[in-house]
N, C-alpha and C positions, 0 to 999 in steps of 0.2 A: 583534410582530416577533420573529424568530428570529435570534440572533447566532451566527455560525459561525466558529470559530477554525481556521485552516488552517496546519499546520506547513510551513515553506518547504523543508525538506530533501528532495531527490528530487522526483519528480513525482506519486507515488501519492496522497498526501494531497489534492492539488489536484484530480486527476482524480475522486477519490471525492466530494469536496465539490461539484464541478460537477454530477455525476450526481444527487446528492441534491437540490441546490438547484433544479435544473430541474424536479423533481417536486413541490416544495412548493406549497401553496396560500397560506401566510402569507408576508408580505414577509420577506426575508432580507438581512442585512448581513454581509459578509465581513470578517474581521480576520486579517491576515497580513503577514509581511515580504515576501512575494512580490508582484509586480505584479498588478493586477486583470486577470483573464481577460476576453477580449473578449465572451464569452457569459455572463458572470455576470449573473443576473437582477435584482440589487438594488444597494444601495450597497456600497462597498468602502473600508475604511480600511487604508492601507498603513502598517504599524508600523515603528518604528525598529529597526535591527539591534542586538541585544544580545550579539553574539558577536565583535565586533571589539575590538582593543586589548587592554589588560591586564585579565585576569579574576582576581579575588581572592575566595576563600572562596565558590566558585560553588554549593556545595550547602547552605550554612548548617548546617554540621556534620552533614550527612547527612539533614537534614529534607526538602529539596527537591532537584530535579535541576539547575536552572540559575537562580541568582539572584546574579550577580557583584556584589560589594559596591562601592558608589559608582560604578556604571557608568551613564553618562548615557543610553545607549541603552535599558537596562532601565527606567530611571526614566521616560523618554519614552513607551515602548510601554505600560507599565502605566497611565500617566496617560491615554493615548489610549483604552485599553480601558475604564478607569473612567468616562471621559466618556460612552461609549456605554451602559454599564451603568447609570450614574447618571441617565440621561434618563427612566427609568421606562417606556420603551416596550418593553423587551426582556422577553419572556415566558419564554424558555428559551435557554440557551447550549449549543452543541455544541463540545466540545474534541477536535480531531483533529490533533495531540494535544499537550497541555501540562498537566502537573500544576498548574503555577503559575496558568495562566489559569482552569482549573477551580476552583481554590481562590478566586481573586479574584472570580469570578462568584458563588460561593456566599456569600462575605463581603458581597456587595451584595444578598443575598437572592434571587438569581436561580437557579432550578433548573438543574442542569447535566446534560448527557448526554455521557458519555465514550465515544469510539470505542475499544473495547478492542483490545489487541494480543496476538498469541500470544507464547509464551515465558514465562519466569519473571518474573511481575509481583508478587511477594510482598515486594519491597523496601519500605522505609518510605514513600518518596514515592508509589509506585504504590498502596500500600494506602490512603493518605490520599485520593487522587483517586477510587479505586474505591469506597471507603466512603461518601464524601459524594455520589456521583453519584445522581441520581434514576433514571436508566437507564444500562445498559451496552449498546452496540450491538456485537455480535461479527460481523465480516465473514468468517465461516467457518461451516460446517454444525455442527449440534449434535453434540457428542461428549463423552465423559467427560473431566472436568477435575478430577482429585482434589486438585490444589493450590489450587483455588478454594473459599473458604468458601461455605456454603449461602446466606448473605445476598447474595453477588454473583450467584450463579446465579439466585436468585429474581427479580432485576431485569434479567436479561440477555435481550436479543432476538437470537437467532441468525439472521443475515440470509443466510448462505451467502456465497459469493464475490460481490463487488460490483464491477461494472465499468462504465465509460462506454459500453461496447459492448453492454450487456445490451439485449435486445430486437431486435438485428440478427440476420439469418438468415445463418449461415455457408455459404459455397459449398464444393464439394469441392476438396481440395488437389491439388497436382501431384505425382505419384509421383516419389520420388527427390529432392525439394527440401527442404532444411533451412534454417530461419530461426534464427539465433543472436540472441536478443533481449536486449539489455542495457538497464538503466535508468540514469537520471541519477545514481542513488545509487552507481553503480560496481559492478564485477565483478572478482573476484580471479583474472584470467587475463591472460596476456601474449599478444601476437600470435603468438609461436612456438607456443603451445599450440593456437591455431586453425589454424595452418599444418599442424601435425602431424596434427590431426584430419582436415583436408581431404585431406592426402596419403594417409592410411590408408583413405579412403573415396572412391576415384575415381569410383564409380558414383553418388555423391550430389553435388548442386550446392548449395553453401553460400552463403547471403547473411547478412552481419553487419549488423544494425541497432543502432547505438549510437555513442557519441561517440569511442571509441578506434579510430583507423585501423589497418588491417592491410595487409600486403603481399599483393596479389592474385595468384592463380594461376588456371589454367583452370577449376577448380571452386570457387573462393573469391572472392567479390565483397563489397566493403565499400560499404554504402548510406549510411553516415553516420547522423546523428540523424534519426529519422523521427517527426514530430509525431503522425501518425495511422497506426499500424501495422496497421490492420484488414485492408487489402488484402494486405499482406505475410503476416500471420497466416493468412489464408484461402488464400493461394497455396502454403503450405508443407504438406508431409506430416508433418513432425516439427518441433517447436520446441524449441530448447535455450535454457533461461533460468535465472535465479536463483530464489530462494524468496521474493522480496518479495511482499507481498499483492497489489499492483496488477498485477504481471506475471503472477502465477498466475491472478488473476481474468480477465485479458484472454485468456490461453490457454484458460481454461475457457469463456469466452463464445464463442470460435471453435471449441471442441470439437476441438482439435488433439491428436494424440499428442505426448507431451512427454518430454524428459529434463530434470529439474530438479536444479540444483546449488546447494544452499543456501550462502550466504555468511556469513562471520563478522560478526555484528551484535550490538549491545548486547542483553543479556537473552536471548540465544539465540533471537531471533525467527524467523529463517529456518530454523534447525535444527528448531524445533517444527513449523513448517509442513511441512517436508520429511518429518518423521516421520509426520505425519497423512496426507499424500499416499501415503506408502509403505504405511501400515496399511490405507488405504481402497482400495489397488490402482488408483489413479487415474493415476499417472505412474511412469516409471522415475526413481528418485532415487539419486544418488551423492553422497558426502560432499565431494568436491573434484574439480577439473578432471582428467579421466582422461588417462592416457598415450594416445598416438596409436593403438597397436594394440588398444585396448579399444573404439574407436568403432564398428567394423563390427558388433560384437555389440550394443552399446547401441542403435544406431539400429534394428537389426532387432527387438530386444525392444520398443522403443517402437512400431514399425510393427505388430507382432503385437498389442500391447495396444490400440492405436487411441485414439480420443478420446471414445468414448461414455460412459466412466466419469465424465467431468466433470459430467454431469447430476446426479450425487450430491453434487457440490461446490457447484454453482451452478444455481439454478432460473431465473435470469435476471430476478428481480424484487426484488433486494436494495435498490436505490436507491428504488424505489417504496414498499417496506415501511418503510424507514427514514424517508422523508418523511412517510408516514402517521402513524408514531409521533410524530414531532416536531410535526406539525400538531395531533395530539390533545393533546399536552402543552401546546402554546401556547394551545389553546382553553380 
């Protein structure tokens, strides 16, 4: 059996886990604070919340990321995971992502596979998780990583962008249509910024897909939260989105021209992804939400670049390759 820990923040970890789990040959059990997805192919253990109430000494003096002292939720979730690991049925555990769960699995004698993340991961807790991992799965294309020790690189499988939409065939977009794609992890832009962008680009029709409502105008429509944005992605000529791994991978799968605006996240995760996209000439990347008068040029630059460059970022087989690696380790 393969145990798969899924972090509950945002939706990207879960989308990625579902895509990999669907391609596995071995039975898989999910471990997460999030509810069980309807299409999950195996058992699912919903873990207690460890982030509610009073949190004391959460890093254990900088050794770990989140271990609040005397917290009932932490105690219950770790006991539940130990119950699964202690059964003797688990051949390998995937951590996407938690240093603490990776460590717990290895303390049970279970090999661990850590889903690596971009950004600066040389802090003490990340070094611990990456050092003890049997494999590191990197959901981005191979590129120079001078801050990674050779020991990490030697056990890293570079999957490229990995999306639940891999394998689908994108259709041609509609000229002059923009999709602003937000994730559940949030985006640092207020409705006034969207209004200014739409006002400055009257020849473009904007659709906003996300949880934050906006005041609509003739060329600005709010679609609300969209569970499956594939049709919206394929219907757009240009996608405006943040630098989260899941959002970038979904745009890559649709091969859409893009303006990527990395958000402030711990360890500089989205900034690192934005820098890689810029270096590889895959998308137009800007450091923060631009003023309204910059949008005509940005959309034209994205249109001129197109979406063909995403083939260098994602071959469309990331989930299948990840599953094959996990099946081989479990065997």
